[in-house]
Each structure stands twice: as C-alpha cells, then as structure tokens.
VOPAGU-2260 file (C-alpha; in pm, 1 decimal, decimal comma):
REM VOPAGU-2260
SITE   aa  ch    i         X         Y         Z
SITE  MET   A    0   12201,3     199,9   18522,7
SITE  SER   A    1   11908,1     437,7   18542,8
SITE  GLN   A    2   11848,8     614,1   18876,8
SITE  ASP   A    3   11473,3     583,1   18830,0
SITE  PRO   A    4   11365,5     237,2   18712,9
SITE  LYS   A    5   11046,6     388,2   18572,0
SITE  ALA   A    6   11218,4     666,9   18377,8
SITE  ASP   A    7   11256,8     494,0   18043,8
SITE  LYS   A    8   11029,5     189,8   18061,0
SITE  LEU   A    9   10668,5     200,6   17949,0
SITE  TRP   A   10   10602,1     -99,5   18171,7
SITE  GLY   A   11   10811,7      20,8   18469,3
SITE  GLY   A   12   10532,2      56,2   18724,7
SITE  ARG   A   13   10566,2    -297,9   18856,2
SITE  PHE   A   14   10943,1    -279,4   18909,7
SITE  SER   A   15   11150,0    -139,3   19195,0
SITE  GLU   A   16   11492,4    -144,2   19030,9
SITE  ALA   A   17   11626,8     -77,3   18685,6
SITE  THR   A   18   11696,4    -350,4   18436,6
SITE  ASP   A   19   12049,2    -484,0   18448,8
SITE  GLU   A   20   12257,5    -327,1   18172,1
SITE  PHE   A   21   12346,7    -664,1   18021,2
SITE  VAL   A   22   11988,2    -791,8   18043,8
SITE  GLU   A   23   11867,8    -474,3   17877,3
SITE  ARG   A   24   12099,5    -532,7   17583,8
SITE  PHE   A   25   12037,4    -908,1   17579,1
SITE  THR   A   26   11658,7    -876,3   17567,1
SITE  ALA   A   27   11639,9    -580,0   17328,5
SITE  SER   A   28   11531,3    -642,7   16971,3
SITE  VAL   A   29   11520,8    -291,4   16828,9
SITE  THR   A   30   11848,4    -341,0   16639,9
SITE  PHE   A   31   11668,0    -575,5   16402,3
SITE  ASP   A   32   11292,7    -534,8   16453,7
SITE  LYS   A   33   11305,6    -166,3   16360,7
SITE  ARG   A   34   11253,7    -298,7   16007,5
SITE  LEU   A   35   10891,1    -344,5   16112,3
SITE  TYR   A   36   10834,1      29,8   16158,7
SITE  ARG   A   37   10605,5      72,8   15856,7
SITE  ALA   A   38   10387,4    -218,6   15965,0
SITE  ASP   A   39   10391,3    -101,0   16326,3
SITE  ILE   A   40   10281,1     248,9   16235,5
SITE  ALA   A   41   10014,6     121,0   15994,6
SITE  GLY   A   42    9876,2    -107,5   16265,9
SITE  SER   A   43    9875,9     176,4   16519,3
SITE  ILE   A   44    9694,2     409,5   16280,2
SITE  ALA   A   45    9426,9     146,1   16217,6
SITE  HIS   A   46    9396,6      84,3   16592,9
SITE  ALA   A   47    9363,5     455,2   16671,5
SITE  THR   A   48    9104,2     499,5   16396,7
SITE  MET   A   49    8899,0     213,6   16538,9
SITE  LEU   A   50    8927,6     341,5   16897,5
SITE  ALA   A   51    8777,9     673,9   16788,2
SITE  LYS   A   52    8497,0     505,5   16597,2
SITE  GLN   A   53    8414,4     300,8   16909,0
SITE  ASP   A   54    8424,2     616,3   17129,1
SITE  ILE   A   55    8716,5     478,1   17327,7
SITE  LEU   A   56    8921,5     777,7   17209,9
SITE  THR   A   57    8785,4    1111,8   17098,0
SITE  THR   A   58    8813,7    1202,3   16731,9
SITE  GLU   A   59    9056,6    1478,7   16827,7
SITE  GLU   A   60    9277,8    1235,1   17022,4
SITE  SER   A   61    9279,4     986,4   16736,7
SITE  GLU   A   62    9368,0    1250,0   16480,2
SITE  LYS   A   63    9648,4    1381,6   16698,6
SITE  ILE   A   64    9789,3    1029,6   16737,8
SITE  ILE   A   65    9765,7     958,4   16366,2
SITE  GLN   A   66    9933,1    1288,1   16277,7
SITE  GLY   A   67   10212,8    1218,0   16523,9
SITE  LEU   A   68   10265,8     867,8   16386,5
SITE  GLY   A   69   10291,0    1011,1   16036,5
SITE  GLN   A   70   10559,8    1252,3   16150,3
SITE  ILE   A   71   10754,1     970,0   16317,5
SITE  LYS   A   72   10736,8     766,0   15997,8
SITE  ASP   A   73   10878,5    1060,2   15805,3
SITE  GLU   A   74   11161,1    1096,5   16058,5
SITE  ILE   A   75   11248,4     727,9   16038,4
SITE  GLU   A   76   11259,5     737,0   15660,7
SITE  ALA   A   77   11465,3    1056,3   15665,9
SITE  GLY   A   78   11715,3     886,2   15899,3
SITE  SER   A   79   11671,7    1139,2   16179,9
SITE  PHE   A   80   11481,2     917,2   16423,8
SITE  GLN   A   81   11679,9     817,7   16732,8
SITE  TRP   A   82   11641,0     449,0   16819,3
SITE  SER   A   83   11705,2     349,4   17180,8
SITE  VAL   A   84   11807,9       3,4   17301,6
SITE  SER   A   85   11674,9      91,8   17646,7
SITE  LEU   A   86   11325,7     105,5   17493,6
SITE  GLU   A   87   11371,2    -254,4   17382,5
SITE  ASP   A   88   11185,1    -277,6   17053,6
SITE  VAL   A   89   11031,7     -97,2   16760,1
SITE  HIS   A   90   10691,7     -70,1   16931,5
SITE  MET   A   91   10811,2      99,8   17248,7
SITE  ASN   A   92   11051,2     325,2   17060,0
SITE  ILE   A   93   10768,3     455,8   16844,0
SITE  GLU   A   94   10522,2     487,0   17130,8
SITE  ALA   A   95   10773,1     673,4   17347,5
SITE  ALA   A   96   10854,2     908,3   17061,0
SITE  LEU   A   97   10481,7     964,2   17003,0
SITE  THR   A   98   10422,0    1055,7   17366,7
SITE  LYS   A   99   10718,2    1290,7   17361,4
SITE  LYS   A  100   10585,3    1451,6   17045,6
SITE  ILE   A  101   10212,9    1491,4   17130,1
SITE  GLY   A  102   10202,5    1460,0   17507,9
SITE  ASP   A  103   10000,0    1231,7   17733,5
SITE  VAL   A  104    9744,3    1153,9   17463,5
SITE  GLY   A  105   10014,9     936,6   17308,0
SITE  LYS   A  106    9989,5     707,1   17607,7
SITE  LYS   A  107    9629,2     628,8   17514,0
SITE  LEU   A  108    9727,0     458,4   17188,2
SITE  HIS   A  109    9795,0     129,1   17361,5
SITE  THR   A  110    9441,3     107,4   17498,9
SITE  GLY   A  111    9287,2    -230,5   17415,8
SITE  ARG   A  112    9598,9    -393,1   17276,9
SITE  SER   A  113    9924,7    -555,7   17386,5
SITE  ARG   A  114   10269,3    -581,1   17237,8
SITE  ASN   A  115   10176,5    -945,6   17182,4
SITE  ASP   A  116    9903,2    -879,6   16926,9
SITE  GLN   A  117   10092,5    -575,1   16804,4
SITE  VAL   A  118   10405,2    -769,5   16704,7
SITE  ALA   A  119   10201,7   -1054,5   16557,2
SITE  THR   A  120   10018,5    -798,6   16343,2
SITE  ASP   A  121   10342,3    -629,2   16241,1
SITE  ILE   A  122   10504,1    -954,7   16132,4
SITE  ARG   A  123   10202,4   -1055,4   15927,4
SITE  LEU   A  124   10189,2    -716,7   15753,8
SITE  PHE   A  125   10562,9    -728,9   15690,5
SITE  MET   A  126   10543,1   -1083,8   15557,4
SITE  ARG   A  127   10248,5   -1006,0   15334,3
SITE  ASP   A  128   10448,3    -732,6   15165,3
SITE  GLY   A  129   10750,1    -963,2   15155,5
SITE  ILE   A  130   10556,0   -1241,2   14986,2
SITE  ASP   A  131   10425,6    -994,0   14729,0
SITE  THR   A  132   10782,8    -881,8   14657,1
SITE  VAL   A  133   10905,9   -1239,9   14627,1
SITE  SER   A  134   10617,5   -1327,3   14396,4
SITE  VAL   A  135   10704,5   -1040,7   14162,2
SITE  ALA   A  136   11068,8   -1153,7   14166,5
SITE  ILE   A  137   10972,5   -1511,6   14076,6
SITE  ARG   A  138   10772,5   -1378,1   13784,5
SITE  GLN   A  139   11076,4   -1183,1   13663,0
SITE  VAL   A  140   11285,1   -1500,0   13659,1
SITE  GLN   A  141   11008,7   -1683,1   13475,9
SITE  LYS   A  142   10993,4   -1408,4   13214,4
SITE  GLY   A  143   11366,3   -1447,5   13159,5
SITE  ILE   A  144   11326,1   -1822,2   13117,3
SITE  ILE   A  145   11047,6   -1777,1   12863,2
SITE  GLY   A  146   11249,3   -1524,0   12666,5
SITE  LEU   A  147   11549,9   -1757,1   12646,2
SITE  ALA   A  148   11329,8   -2056,9   12564,2
SITE  GLU   A  149   11169,9   -1874,1   12271,5
SITE  LYS   A  150   11514,3   -1837,7   12113,7
SITE  GLU   A  151   11621,3   -2198,3   12175,7
SITE  THR   A  152   11320,8   -2409,7   12076,4
SITE  GLU   A  153   11510,5   -2582,3   11795,9
SITE  THR   A  154   11835,5   -2616,2   11991,5
SITE  ILE   A  155   11903,6   -2980,5   12071,8
SITE  MET   A  156   12083,9   -3100,3   12381,4
SITE  PRO   A  157   12116,5   -3435,4   12557,2
SITE  GLY   A  158   11864,2   -3500,1   12829,1
SITE  PHE   A  159   12004,2   -3683,1   13128,7
SITE  THR   A  160   11904,3   -3932,1   13392,7
SITE  HIS   A  161   12163,0   -4019,1   13657,3
SITE  LEU   A  162   12368,7   -3752,9   13476,1
SITE  GLN   A  163   12409,0   -4005,0   13193,9
SITE  THR   A  164   12293,1   -3932,4   12838,9
SITE  ALA   A  165   11932,6   -4048,8   12811,4
SITE  GLN   A  166   11741,4   -3893,6   12519,6
SITE  PRO   A  167   11775,7   -3579,1   12310,2
SITE  VAL   A  168   11560,0   -3286,6   12417,2
SITE  SER   A  169   11501,9   -2930,6   12310,4
SITE  PHE   A  170   11705,1   -2687,6   12519,8
SITE  ALA   A  171   11387,7   -2480,7   12547,9
SITE  HIS   A  172   11206,6   -2785,4   12684,6
SITE  HIS   A  173   11468,3   -2811,4   12958,6
SITE  LEU   A  174   11432,2   -2440,5   13033,3
SITE  MET   A  175   11055,8   -2473,8   13059,2
SITE  ALA   A  176   11105,4   -2741,7   13323,4
SITE  TRP   A  177   11265,0   -2464,3   13529,5
SITE  PHE   A  178   10958,5   -2250,2   13462,7
SITE  GLU   A  179   10728,5   -2521,0   13599,1
SITE  MET   A  180   10939,8   -2563,0   13912,8
SITE  LEU   A  181   10919,4   -2190,8   13980,0
SITE  GLN   A  182   10548,6   -2183,2   13904,7
SITE  ARG   A  183   10487,2   -2424,5   14191,2
SITE  ASP   A  184   10700,9   -2199,1   14410,3
SITE  TYR   A  185   10489,0   -1902,4   14307,1
SITE  ASP   A  186   10169,9   -2094,3   14385,0
SITE  ARG   A  187   10304,6   -2196,8   14725,3
SITE  MET   A  188   10380,4   -1833,0   14806,3
SITE  GLN   A  189   10026,7   -1731,8   14711,2
SITE  ASP   A  190    9881,1   -2011,9   14919,1
SITE  CYS   A  191   10099,3   -1918,0   15215,4
SITE  ARG   A  192    9984,2   -1556,9   15181,7
SITE  LYS   A  193    9625,3   -1663,6   15255,2
SITE  ARG   A  194    9724,8   -1789,0   15599,6
SITE  VAL   A  195    9947,6   -1489,1   15662,3
SITE  ASN   A  196    9667,0   -1246,2   15581,9
SITE  VAL   A  197    9473,1   -1290,9   15906,8
SITE  SER   A  198    9459,8   -1014,9   16168,8
SITE  PRO   A  199    9573,7   -1080,8   16527,3
SITE  LEU   A  200    9503,5    -720,4   16626,7
SITE  GLY   A  201    9261,0    -707,6   16918,1
SITE  ALA   A  202    9370,1   -1037,1   17066,4
SITE  ALA   A  203    9565,7    -822,0   17315,7
SITE  ALA   A  204    9797,9   -1013,6   17547,8
SITE  LEU   A  205    9619,8   -1348,4   17510,4
SITE  ALA   A  206    9253,0   -1322,9   17610,7
SITE  GLY   A  207    9122,0   -1025,7   17419,7
SITE  THR   A  208    9027,0    -695,1   17581,4
SITE  SER   A  209    8742,7    -561,2   17793,1
SITE  PHE   A  210    8712,0    -256,5   17565,8
SITE  PRO   A  211    8438,9    -262,1   17297,1
SITE  ILE   A  212    8677,5    -286,3   17003,5
SITE  ASP   A  213    8583,4    -366,1   16644,0
SITE  ARG   A  214    8827,0    -625,1   16516,1
SITE  ASN   A  215    8656,7    -650,3   16178,4
SITE  MET   A  216    8719,3    -281,5   16124,6
SITE  THR   A  217    9093,4    -297,6   16196,9
SITE  ALA   A  218    9125,5    -609,5   15985,4
SITE  GLU   A  219    8957,9    -430,6   15694,6
SITE  LEU   A  220    9162,2    -113,5   15739,2
SITE  LEU   A  221    9484,9    -315,8   15723,7
SITE  GLY   A  222    9377,1    -524,0   15425,6
SITE  PHE   A  223    9348,9    -851,7   15615,7
SITE  ASP   A  224    9096,2   -1108,0   15499,5
SITE  LYS   A  225    8955,5   -1157,7   15849,3
SITE  PRO   A  226    9039,5   -1136,1   16220,3
SITE  ALA   A  227    9202,0   -1438,2   16384,7
SITE  ALA   A  228    8932,7   -1654,9   16544,5
SITE  ASN   A  229    9108,3   -1730,6   16875,2
SITE  SER   A  230    9300,5   -1478,0   17082,1
SITE  LEU   A  231    9538,8   -1733,7   17234,8
SITE  ASP   A  232    9632,7   -1874,7   16897,3
SITE  ALA   A  233    9653,6   -1530,4   16737,2
SITE  VAL   A  234    9940,1   -1410,2   16958,4
SITE  SER   A  235   10131,8   -1733,4   17014,2
SITE  ASP   A  236   10180,6   -1925,6   16691,7
SITE  ARG   A  237   10431,9   -1851,2   16419,6
SITE  ASP   A  238   10333,4   -2135,4   16189,9
SITE  PHE   A  239   10267,3   -1885,7   15911,8
SITE  ALA   A  240   10631,8   -1775,6   15931,4
SITE  ILE   A  241   10746,7   -2137,0   15938,0
SITE  GLU   A  242   10529,6   -2212,4   15635,5
SITE  PHE   A  243   10685,0   -1921,5   15450,3
SITE  CYS   A  244   11034,9   -2046,6   15530,9
SITE  ALA   A  245   10932,2   -2394,2   15411,7
SITE  ALA   A  246   10810,9   -2247,3   15082,0
SITE  ALA   A  247   11130,2   -2040,8   15063,7
SITE  SER   A  248   11337,3   -2355,6   15123,2
SITE  LEU   A  249   11166,3   -2531,4   14833,1
SITE  LEU   A  250   11226,4   -2225,2   14617,5
SITE  MET   A  251   11594,0   -2235,5   14711,4
SITE  THR   A  252   11602,9   -2608,3   14635,4
SITE  HIS   A  253   11489,6   -2528,9   14282,7
SITE  LEU   A  254   11727,9   -2236,7   14242,0
SITE  SER   A  255   12007,7   -2458,3   14372,9
SITE  ARG   A  256   11927,9   -2733,5   14120,9
SITE  ILE   A  257   11922,7   -2480,0   13839,2
SITE  SER   A  258   12250,5   -2338,3   13968,8
SITE  GLU   A  259   12408,0   -2682,4   13966,8
SITE  GLU   A  260   12315,1   -2725,7   13602,2
SITE  LEU   A  261   12454,0   -2384,4   13513,6
SITE  VAL   A  262   12780,5   -2468,1   13689,4
SITE  ILE   A  263   12806,1   -2802,5   13508,0
SITE  TRP   A  264   12709,5   -2658,6   13170,7
SITE  THR   A  265   12974,1   -2384,8   13189,2
SITE  SER   A  266   13250,7   -2636,1   13259,0
SITE  ALA   A  267   13497,2   -2727,4   12983,4
SITE  GLN   A  268   13376,2   -3086,5   13005,0
SITE  PHE   A  269   13023,1   -2986,1   12900,4
SITE  ASP   A  270   13067,3   -2644,2   12736,4
SITE  PHE   A  271   12691,8   -2608,3   12678,6
SITE  ILE   A  272   12651,1   -2243,0   12772,5
SITE  GLU   A  273   12842,0   -1925,5   12837,1
SITE  LEU   A  274   12763,2   -1681,8   13116,3
SITE  PRO   A  275   12852,2   -1315,9   13066,0
SITE  ASP   A  276   13163,9   -1196,4   13247,3
SITE  ARG   A  277   12960,1    -982,2   13484,8
SITE  PHE   A  278   12821,0   -1293,6   13652,4
SITE  CYS   A  279   13159,3   -1461,8   13693,6
SITE  THR   A  280   13492,4   -1404,7   13866,5
SITE  GLY   A  281   13850,3   -1506,0   13802,3
SITE  SER   A  282   14124,5   -1678,6   13996,3
SITE  SER   A  283   14400,2   -1505,4   14190,3
SITE  ILE   A  284   14654,6   -1754,7   14058,7
SITE  MET   A  285   14511,9   -1915,6   13741,9
SITE  PRO   A  286   14464,6   -1649,3   13473,1
SITE  GLN   A  287   14252,6   -1872,1   13247,4
SITE  LYS   A  288   13975,6   -1925,2   13502,8
SITE  LYS   A  289   13621,8   -1793,7   13461,7
SITE  ASN   A  290   13428,7   -1912,1   13764,1
SITE  PRO   A  291   13044,2   -1919,6   13773,0
SITE  ASP   A  292   13036,4   -1760,1   14116,7
SITE  VAL   A  293   12678,3   -1631,1   14104,7
SITE  PRO   A  294   12511,1   -1971,6   14057,7
SITE  GLU   A  295   12761,0   -2128,3   14297,3
SITE  LEU   A  296   12671,7   -1874,4   14565,4
SITE  VAL   A  297   12297,8   -1921,0   14507,3
SITE  ARG   A  298   12352,4   -2294,1   14543,9
SITE  GLY   A  299   12535,6   -2232,8   14869,9
SITE  LYS   A  300   12272,5   -1998,0   15010,3
SITE  SER   A  301   12014,6   -2277,3   14999,2
SITE  GLY   A  302   12172,7   -2417,0   15315,6
SITE  ARG   A  303   12134,1   -2079,7   15484,8
SITE  VAL   A  304   11758,8   -2075,3   15419,0
SITE  TYR   A  305   11716,8   -2439,5   15522,3
SITE  GLY   A  306   11887,8   -2348,1   15849,4
SITE  HIS   A  307   11637,3   -2070,2   15913,3
SITE  LEU   A  308   11349,3   -2313,8   15860,1
SITE  VAL   A  309   11495,4   -2557,7   16113,2
SITE  SER   A  310   11562,7   -2268,0   16351,2
SITE  LEU   A  311   11198,4   -2156,4   16346,9
SITE  LEU   A  312   11067,0   -2511,7   16379,7
SITE  THR   A  313   11291,1   -2564,4   16680,7
SITE  LEU   A  314   11191,4   -2228,3   16826,2
SITE  MET   A  315   10821,9   -2315,4   16818,2
SITE  LYS   A  316   10821,1   -2685,7   16898,9
SITE  SER   A  317   10804,7   -2674,3   17281,4
SITE  GLN   A  318   10630,1   -2346,7   17354,6
SITE  PRO   A  319   10317,5   -2359,1   17569,5
SITE  LEU   A  320   10035,9   -2117,7   17488,0
SITE  ALA   A  321   10036,8   -1824,7   17470,7
SITE  TYR   A  322   10312,9   -1573,7   17389,9
SITE  ASN   A  323   10668,1   -1641,9   17510,1
SITE  LYS   A  324   10980,9   -1429,9   17481,0
SITE  ASP   A  325   11129,3   -1709,8   17267,2
SITE  ASN   A  326   10934,4   -1561,5   16977,3
SITE  GLN   A  327   11163,2   -1261,6   16969,6
SITE  GLU   A  328   11400,0   -1501,2   16791,7
SITE  ASP   A  329   11164,2   -1544,2   16496,9
SITE  LYS   A  330   11252,3   -1218,9   16324,4
SITE  GLU   A  331   11616,9   -1247,8   16226,2
SITE  PRO   A  332   11574,3   -1586,6   16050,7
SITE  LEU   A  333   11258,9   -1459,8   15882,5
SITE  PHE   A  334   11415,7   -1131,0   15772,0
SITE  ASP   A  335   11727,3   -1302,9   15641,8
SITE  THR   A  336   11519,7   -1559,4   15452,7
SITE  LEU   A  337   11333,6   -1280,8   15275,4
SITE  ASP   A  338   11653,9   -1093,7   15196,1
SITE  THR   A  339   11831,2   -1405,4   15073,3
SITE  ILE   A  340   11563,3   -1532,0   14837,7
SITE  ASN   A  341   11503,3   -1184,4   14696,0
SITE  ASP   A  342   11875,0   -1143,4   14625,0
SITE  CYS   A  343   11896,1   -1487,3   14463,9
SITE  LEU   A  344   11590,9   -1421,3   14248,5
SITE  LYS   A  345   11731,1   -1084,7   14140,0
SITE  ALA   A  346   12056,8   -1251,9   14039,8
SITE  PHE   A  347   11867,2   -1510,0   13834,1
SITE  ALA   A  348   11636,8   -1253,6   13675,0
SITE  ASP   A  349   11943,3   -1065,5   13548,2
SITE  MET   A  350   12151,4   -1369,9   13458,1
SITE  ILE   A  351   11917,8   -1611,7   13279,4
SITE  PRO   A  352   11824,6   -1384,0   12984,5
SITE  ALA   A  353   12198,3   -1330,7   12925,9
SITE  ILE   A  354   12281,5   -1701,6   12892,5
SITE  LYS   A  355   12436,5   -1787,0   12556,3
SITE  ALA   A  356   12368,1   -2139,2   12432,2
SITE  LYS   A  357   12658,0   -2316,7   12259,6
SITE  LYS   A  358   12442,6   -2501,4   12011,5
SITE  GLU   A  359   12710,4   -2704,1   11838,1
SITE  SER   A  360   12852,1   -2829,8   12166,5
SITE  MET   A  361   12506,1   -2932,6   12278,2
SITE  ARG   A  362   12434,5   -3109,3   11950,5
SITE  THR   A  363   12767,4   -3291,6   11953,8
SITE  ALA   A  364   12696,4   -3411,0   12306,4
SITE  ALA   A  365   12347,0   -3526,9   12208,0
SITE  LEU   A  366   12499,9   -3742,3   11932,7
SITE  LYS   A  367   12701,0   -3930,0   12192,6
SITE  GLY   A  368   12578,9   -4187,0   12439,1
SITE  PHE   A  369   12324,1   -4357,9   12211,3
SITE  SER   A  370   12056,9   -4103,6   12297,1
SITE  THR   A  371   11817,8   -4235,6   12030,1
SITE  ALA   A  372   11823,0   -4596,9   12156,5
SITE  THR   A  373   11468,9   -4569,2   12290,5
SITE  ASP   A  374   11355,6   -4441,9   11951,1
SITE  LEU   A  375   11492,5   -4757,1   11788,4
SITE  ALA   A  376   11309,3   -4971,6   12042,0
SITE  ASP   A  377   10986,7   -4780,7   11973,2
SITE  TYR   A  378   11043,0   -4828,9   11600,9
SITE  LEU   A  379   11064,7   -5207,4   11646,2
SITE  VAL   A  380   10749,0   -5206,4   11857,8
SITE  ARG   A  381   10567,9   -5033,3   11572,9
SITE  GLN   A  382   10688,2   -5315,1   11348,6
SITE  GLY   A  383   10502,5   -5559,0   11575,3
SITE  MET   A  384   10775,6   -5661,9   11819,7
SITE  ALA   A  385   10700,1   -5675,9   12195,6
SITE  PHE   A  386   10872,0   -5393,4   12380,0
SITE  ARG   A  387   11078,4   -5621,7   12604,5
SITE  ASP   A  388   11210,1   -5803,1   12299,4
SITE  ALA   A  389   11280,2   -5472,3   12129,0
SITE  HIS   A  390   11462,7   -5357,0   12440,1
SITE  GLU   A  391   11692,7   -5659,6   12421,8
SITE  VAL   A  392   11759,5   -5613,0   12051,3
SITE  VAL   A  393   11854,1   -5249,1   12095,6
SITE  GLY   A  394   12066,8   -5333,4   12397,5
SITE  LYS   A  395   12273,5   -5569,3   12181,7
SITE  ALA   A  396   12301,6   -5303,1   11909,9
SITE  VAL   A  397   12426,0   -5052,8   12167,7
SITE  SER   A  398   12677,7   -5304,7   12298,3
SITE  TYR   A  399   12805,4   -5344,9   11942,8
SITE  GLY   A  400   12820,8   -4967,1   11905,2
SITE  VAL   A  401   13024,9   -4933,4   12225,0
SITE  GLU   A  402   13266,7   -5195,0   12095,5
SITE  LYS   A  403   13300,6   -5026,1   11756,6
SITE  ASN   A  404   13277,7   -4670,3   11892,0
SITE  LYS   A  405   12987,1   -4604,4   11657,2
SITE  ASP   A  406   12652,5   -4442,7   11735,2
SITE  LEU   A  407   12330,4   -4609,9   11620,2
SITE  ALA   A  408   12267,9   -4339,1   11360,0
SITE  ALA   A  409   12618,3   -4396,4   11220,1
SITE  MET   A  410   12565,6   -4768,8   11162,6
SITE  SER   A  411   12476,7   -4896,9   10818,1
SITE  LEU   A  412   12141,8   -5062,4   10750,5
SITE  GLU   A  413   12322,1   -5394,1   10713,1
SITE  GLU   A  414   12482,8   -5356,3   11055,6
SITE  LEU   A  415   12149,4   -5280,6   11218,1
SITE  GLN   A  416   11971,8   -5567,0   11044,6
SITE  VAL   A  417   12213,7   -5811,1   11208,0
SITE  PHE   A  418   12017,6   -5744,0   11525,3
SITE  SER   A  419   11672,0   -5753,5   11366,5
SITE  PRO   A  420   11550,9   -5802,7   11008,4
SITE  GLU   A  421   11253,5   -5582,4   11098,0
SITE  ILE   A  422   11477,1   -5277,5   11067,9
SITE  LYS   A  423   11425,7   -5101,8   10733,8
SITE  GLN   A  424   11570,8   -4798,9   10555,8
SITE  ASP   A  425   11317,2   -4563,7   10717,7
SITE  VAL   A  426   11479,4   -4627,2   11055,2
SITE  PHE   A  427   11729,5   -4344,2   10996,3
SITE  SER   A  428   11460,4   -4079,9   11019,0
SITE  VAL   A  429   11386,1   -4221,4   11363,7
SITE  LEU   A  430   11748,7   -4227,0   11469,0
SITE  SER   A  431   11813,3   -3860,6   11387,6
SITE  LEU   A  432   11806,9   -3608,7   11669,8
SITE  GLU   A  433   11534,9   -3405,0   11500,6
SITE  GLY   A  434   11329,0   -3716,0   11439,9
SITE  SER   A  435   11358,9   -3815,8   11803,2
SITE  LEU   A  436   11238,3   -3476,1   11923,1
SITE  ASN   A  437   10953,6   -3447,3   11675,0
SITE  ALA   A  438   10828,5   -3795,2   11762,0
SITE  ARG   A  439   10742,8   -3678,1   12114,1
SITE  ASN   A  440   10461,4   -3454,0   11998,1
SITE  HIS   A  441   10219,2   -3465,7   12289,2
SITE  ILE   A  442   10135,6   -3246,2   12588,7
SITE  GLY   A  443   10449,3   -3210,1   12797,0
SITE  GLY   A  444   10668,8   -3361,9   12527,9
SITE  THR   A  445   10993,3   -3221,6   12390,9
SITE  ALA   A  446   10879,3   -3180,1   12029,7
SITE  PRO   A  447   10943,2   -2816,9   11928,0
SITE  ALA   A  448   10575,7   -2776,6   11838,0
SITE  GLN   A  449   10476,1   -2875,0   12190,4
SITE  VAL   A  450   10745,0   -2658,1   12345,4
SITE  ARG   A  451   10609,8   -2356,7   12157,3
SITE  LEU   A  452   10261,9   -2432,7   12291,0
SITE  ALA   A  453   10404,8   -2461,4   12642,6
SITE  ILE   A  454   10575,7   -2123,7   12604,1
SITE  GLU   A  455   10252,4   -1959,2   12492,1
SITE  ALA   A  456   10063,9   -2116,4   12783,4
SITE  ALA   A  457   10333,0   -1993,0   13023,0
SITE  LYS   A  458   10298,4   -1638,7   12891,6
SITE  LYS   A  459    9928,7   -1647,4   12979,8
SITE  VAL   A  460   10003,8   -1780,1   13328,0
SITE  ILE   A  461   10236,2   -1492,4   13418,5
SITE  LYS   A  462   10025,4   -1209,1   13276,6
C-alpha cells in the first residue's frame, strides 16, 4: 500500500487513502490495453496540436508534449518502457511517463478531454486499423481461391444438397461459391468501418468541455470522417465493436463451413483433395493417420468468436448512459476476435492455393448417385412433357437404376424408353457429366464458360 494515496494516481486529489492492493489489480487494464499505445499516442498528438491552434496551450508547450510522446512511443516499441499496474491503464501510464519526461507541462495534455473520450477514440483507431488488416487478409484468401479455381474449371465433382449427390458441378464453380461468401464478409467489414470511423474525441467525460476546442480539426488529423454528434453517445456505446464482432462471427461461419468441406473431402470416404503435409498432423498411436488439423482448428475457433460477440452484447445490454467501468471488459474479447480471425485467414491464405484436387476421385463420385437425373427430366420437358410428369418418369428410371445398380448414363436406349418413348438417342449427350455442366450456361451457372467469366469478374473485384 502506498503511504501517500496521491503519490501514483493522476486522479488522487479526491481520495484520502490508497487504493486497496487487490482492487488496484482487479481494476487495472494495462496488462491488455497497452496494445492501444499507438492509437493513444496518435490521439494525444492530435489533441495537443488542436489545443495549441485554439490557444489553449502555447505552441512551445504543444511541441514539447508531442516530442515527448514520440520518445515514449519509441521506448515502447524498443521494449524499454516500464508499464505500471498501479497506473491502471495505457492512458495514465503514458501520461505519467510524459510528465516525468518533460515536467509539469505534461499535465496540461489532458486539458479538455477525459479518459472516457480518450479510450473511445483509441478503440476506434485501433479497430479501424484492425478492419483494414482483416480486409487485406480476406483479399489474400480470395486470391488463393481464384488461383485454384483457374486450374480446376474443367474438373467435375458432385454437387450436394443434404450431403447427398445432387448434380454435377465444376470444382471451380464450388470454389467460387467460397469467393462470394468471403466477398460479402469483405463488404460487411467495409460497411462496419464507416461506423467505426467517427471521432469521440472532445466529448470529454460525457457532456463535452468548456474549453473552445475544435473537434473537426482533431477528427481530420486522425483521419476520421466526422466527429460524433452527441457527447453522451460518443463515450458510452460500443455498438461499433459489437457490429465488428458480428461481422467477424459471420466470417468465421463461412470459414468454418469451408473447413468442414475440406475435412470431409480429405477423408478416405470422399478422397476429393489432398492437403500438403505442412497443414496436417499425425497420430501418436496410428501411424497411417494424416489429420486435417488446420481446418479443424479454424472450424473450432468459430465458437470462440461467437462467444466474444455474445460477451459484448451482454456487456452492453443493461448499461445506462453514459460511460461505465463495465466497458473495460470490451477490449479482451475485441482484441482476441481480431487476433483469431487474422490467424484463421492467414492459415487459409497459405493453405488454399496448395490444395491438390483428386480429379478422378471427384469424377467417379459424380458418376454415382444419379447426378444427371434432373438433366433427363429437363430433356423430357423439351420434348413437350410437363415437368411434373417428367419428374415421375425419371423417378421410376432412377428406382430401376437403384435396383439394377446402374446409373442413367449406363442404361441402354431400350431400357430408358421403357419409361418414356420420348427418349431418343441424343439423350446420352444430356446424361454425360460434361453435357450436364455445359447445359447450365447462364449467369451464376456451373458451365465452365460461365465459371471462367465469374473468375474474370472476381479478379476485377479484388483489384
């Protein structure tokens, strides 16, 4: 316990005894919020610059503060800065170090602001950079998908519904579905960034400040689109962080679905793809095992991110305006969400281009399960039969095929004509896998020609 309760607290004037040792540790956040140091120093430099322009500080005082902050930043990045739990958080650690470095003028930095608008500004700056990093990482995964798709346009695999063979598709077409999922994730991140990029600085504790500050200036200096319109709202809400975690959760949903497919496809039962050894591990007891641990772990980490979203929603749901200490709990879930999705995206960016398609296994699988049944029904419709009638005819042909263990394409013309005399010799071009793919030659279809167009369009999107 400190002998002088004011000795190490920048807010100690009101108090007559030192903070309890446990309470000091319990309420401190510096162990994790020190990650905000770059944002905190950038915000302080902008604030000091504005204070000088508004004649609240002298130019000399502002320059001295800015120089001192630059030195502290260098010390932090060199690993020589001493963080103190007794100073609670990143803001007070930096301010105390500044005052120690440049004297009493350092105490003037906090004029016209509060830790409330300071931390809200820091988080928004940190998140803005984080969103930009995530967006670049999404693009890297998308580039990997495009590169693999370009090589596999003609590769045929079974498409599934209910995990049952449905219709043949181009492997590249399936890959480009992943691209579209991630494109929506990218767009959500960009949309979220707009609401993140609003400046709380100048809102002070909750009501603004009596000093003649210029909030437009600090917003511009920090690259924000505008100042927050209401001081109470500016310091108290974390909906922008919640929105980011919601977008991150959807991103992880997509990565988890992709992971599930990779896990299934690498199994002996499917044998559609091979992942390089560097993305897999073995078994401590079964020497033959090659486990797809990377996609499995990405799949598992989705629950971690979902948990952070629920944590932040719960944190915010019952808070009255304005700032409450509860909001100290926003940072660890937010930081971990950023770290987790960046790691998962890095893993995917490295892994997807290295996927090896087992084309013969895919083709063999596409020949099973009567995947061209819909093509036969469409053929009969073009002969003038109503679709519902065609559906029944093909259903009976499939039932026969199940009984005889014979695919539609393997049946003779005579066998097929038992079910409908409308079936002619040209039906076999329809029943082939290539014929099925090429028949779906429209926007969004699986025909290789359309897939190539989709790939070219995707390249333009990510430029």
